[in-house]
C-alpha positions in Angstrom: -66.1 -81.5 -32.8 -64.9 -84.4 -30.9 -62.1 -83.2 -28.6 -59.6 -81.4 -30.8 -60.9 -83.2 -34.0 -63.4 -81.6 -36.3 -66.0 -84.0 -37.5 -67.7 -84.1 -40.8 -70.4 -81.4 -41.2 -74.0 -82.4 -41.6 -76.4 -80.9 -44.1 -79.1 -78.8 -42.6 -82.4 -80.5 -43.2 -84.9 -78.5 -45.3 -87.5 -78.0 -42.6 -85.1 -77.6 -39.6 -85.5 -73.8 -39.6 -88.7 -72.1 -40.8 -89.4 -68.4 -40.6 -93.0 -68.1 -39.4 -93.6 -64.4 -39.5 -91.9 -61.1 -40.2 -93.3 -57.8 -39.0 -91.0 -54.8 -39.5 -87.7 -55.7 -37.8 -89.3 -58.5 -35.7 -89.5 -62.1 -36.8 -90.5 -65.5 -35.4 -88.9 -68.7 -36.5 -89.2 -72.4 -35.6 -86.3 -74.7 -35.1 -87.2 -78.4 -35.4 -85.0 -81.3 -34.4 -84.7 -83.1 -37.8 -81.5 -85.0 -37.2 -82.0 -88.7 -36.4 -79.4 -89.0 -33.7 -79.4 -85.5 -32.1 -79.6 -85.3 -28.3 -79.4 -81.6 -27.9 -79.5 -78.2 -29.7 -78.0 -74.8 -29.1 -79.7 -72.0 -31.0 -77.9 -68.7 -31.2 -79.7 -65.7 -32.6 -80.3 -61.9 -32.3 -83.2 -61.5 -29.8 -85.9 -58.8 -29.8 -83.7 -56.7 -27.5 -81.0 -56.7 -30.2 -78.7 -58.8 -28.0 -77.3 -62.3 -28.7 -79.2 -65.1 -27.2 -78.2 -68.7 -26.8 -81.0 -71.2 -26.0 -79.7 -74.6 -25.1 -82.2 -77.5 -25.4 -81.4 -80.9 -24.1 -83.2 -84.3 -24.3 -84.7 -83.6 -27.7 -86.2 -86.2 -29.9 -86.7 -86.1 -33.7 -89.7 -83.8 -34.4 -89.4 -81.7 -31.3 -89.6 -78.0 -32.2 -89.3 -74.6 -30.5 -90.4 -71.1 -31.6 -88.1 -68.2 -31.1 -88.5 -64.4 -31.5 -85.7 -62.5 -33.2 -84.9 -59.1 -34.5 -83.4 -57.8 -37.8 -80.7 -55.2 -37.6 -80.6 -53.1 -40.8 -82.6 -55.9 -42.5 -80.4 -58.8 -41.5 -80.5 -61.3 -38.7 -78.1 -64.2 -37.8 -78.9 -67.7 -36.7 -76.6 -70.5 -35.7 -77.9 -74.0 -34.8 -75.4 -76.4 -33.1 -76.6 -80.0 -33.0 -75.2 -82.3 -30.3 -75.0 -86.0 -31.1 -73.4 -87.2 -27.8 -75.7 -89.4 -25.7 -74.1 -87.8 -22.6 -74.9 -84.2 -23.7 -75.8 -82.0 -20.7 -77.3 -78.5 -21.3 -75.7 -77.4 -18.0 -72.2 -78.2 -19.3 -72.8 -76.7 -22.8 -70.2 -74.2 -23.9 -71.9 -73.0 -27.1 
């Protein structure tokens, strides 16, 4: 989004999200910054306490990655990755 305008959606790169391991209801996954002009990421997921978590990562460069631990509830988990392209992106002001 840019103000009230919705921008064109970008395709999720093939290797941007990789599930590393699943043990019972627990899983680990890696999110890698694969967008050439991204400046920040917000990763929303169900954490191991079965609560929603939002990790906001600023000052990312292409190839940076983070590992997260998640939880499946009744065999399903949810993950949302928001990619920020604004050069002035500030994690402290993120409203994801």
